[in-house]
C-alpha positions as CSV (number, residue, x, y, z in Angstrom):
1,M,29.4,171.8,135.8
2,P,27.7,168.7,137.4
3,R,29.1,165.4,136.3
4,K,26.8,162.8,134.6
5,K,25.9,159.9,136.8
6,E,27.6,156.8,135.4
7,K,25.5,153.7,134.8
8,P,26.4,150.8,137.2
9,I,28.3,148.1,135.5
10,R,26.3,144.9,134.9
11,R,27.8,142.1,137.0
12,T,27.0,138.5,136.9
13,T,28.6,137.5,140.2
14,G,28.9,139.1,143.7
15,K,26.7,141.8,145.2
16,G,24.2,143.0,142.6
17,G,25.0,140.1,140.3
18,N,21.5,140.0,138.8
19,Y,22.5,139.0,135.3
20,R,23.1,135.5,134.1
21,P,26.6,134.9,132.7
22,T,26.7,134.4,128.9
23,K,27.6,130.7,129.3
24,Q,24.3,130.2,131.1
25,G,22.2,132.0,128.5
26,A,22.5,135.7,129.4
27,G,19.4,137.6,130.6
28,M,18.4,138.4,134.2
29,T,18.2,135.9,137.1
30,K,15.0,135.3,139.1
31,K,16.7,137.1,142.0
32,G,17.5,140.0,139.7
33,V,14.0,140.4,138.4
34,A,12.7,140.4,142.0
35,A,15.2,143.1,143.0
36,Y,14.2,145.2,139.9
37,R,10.5,144.9,140.8
38,R,11.2,146.0,144.4
39,K,13.0,149.1,143.1
40,N,10.3,149.8,140.5
41,P,6.8,149.2,141.9
42,G,4.3,148.4,139.2
43,S,6.9,146.8,137.0
44,K,5.8,143.8,134.9
45,L,9.3,142.5,134.2
46,K,9.5,138.7,134.0
47,T,12.2,136.1,133.5
48,A,12.7,134.3,130.2
49,V,10.2,131.7,128.8
50,T,12.4,128.7,128.7
51,G,10.1,125.7,129.1
52,K,7.5,124.0,126.9
53,V,4.5,126.2,126.2
54,K,1.1,125.6,124.8
55,K,0.6,127.2,121.4
56,G,-1.2,130.6,121.7
57,S,-0.7,130.8,125.5
58,K,0.5,134.1,127.1
59,A,4.0,132.6,127.6
60,A,4.1,131.5,123.9
61,K,3.1,135.1,122.9
62,R,5.9,136.6,125.1
63,R,8.4,134.2,123.5
64,K,7.3,135.1,120.0
65,S,7.5,138.8,120.8
66,F,11.0,138.5,122.3
67,C,12.2,136.4,119.4
68,A,10.9,139.1,116.9
69,R,12.6,141.9,118.9
70,S,15.9,140.1,119.2
71,A,15.8,139.2,115.5
72,G,15.8,143.0,114.9
73,Q,18.9,143.3,117.1
74,M,20.6,140.6,115.1
75,K,20.2,142.9,112.0
76,K,21.4,145.9,113.9
77,F,24.4,144.2,115.5
78,P,25.9,141.9,112.8
79,K,29.0,141.3,114.8
80,A,27.0,139.9,117.7
81,A,24.8,137.9,115.3
82,K,27.9,136.1,113.9
83,D,29.4,135.3,117.3
84,P,27.8,132.2,118.7
85,N,29.0,133.2,122.2
86,S,27.5,136.7,122.2
87,R,24.9,137.6,124.9
88,L,22.3,138.1,122.1
89,R,22.8,134.7,120.6
90,Q,23.0,133.0,124.0
91,A,19.8,134.7,125.2
92,R,18.0,133.7,122.0
93,R,19.1,130.1,122.5
94,R,17.8,130.2,126.1
95,W,14.4,131.6,124.9
96,K,14.4,128.9,122.2
97,C,14.2,131.3,119.3
């Protein structure tokens, strides 16, 4: 019986460290997004919207959408929602939700 392929472990440092550490706001790094897009041609993956944005701009809409999705995760994972140092809470802080 063939074994299931295991998912690679998400690393924040070293080779393949494409994820930002929780202390830095979680999410993917710019380098990580570029690597993902090389592996997956046609991908539209982008980094977090962290700066000031004009109301109604594309970036503002992306932020609003992310905040809405992650609010749903807050309901689904109450343990992460309560922990201020969870990846979810840190990512929301980075996105300014």
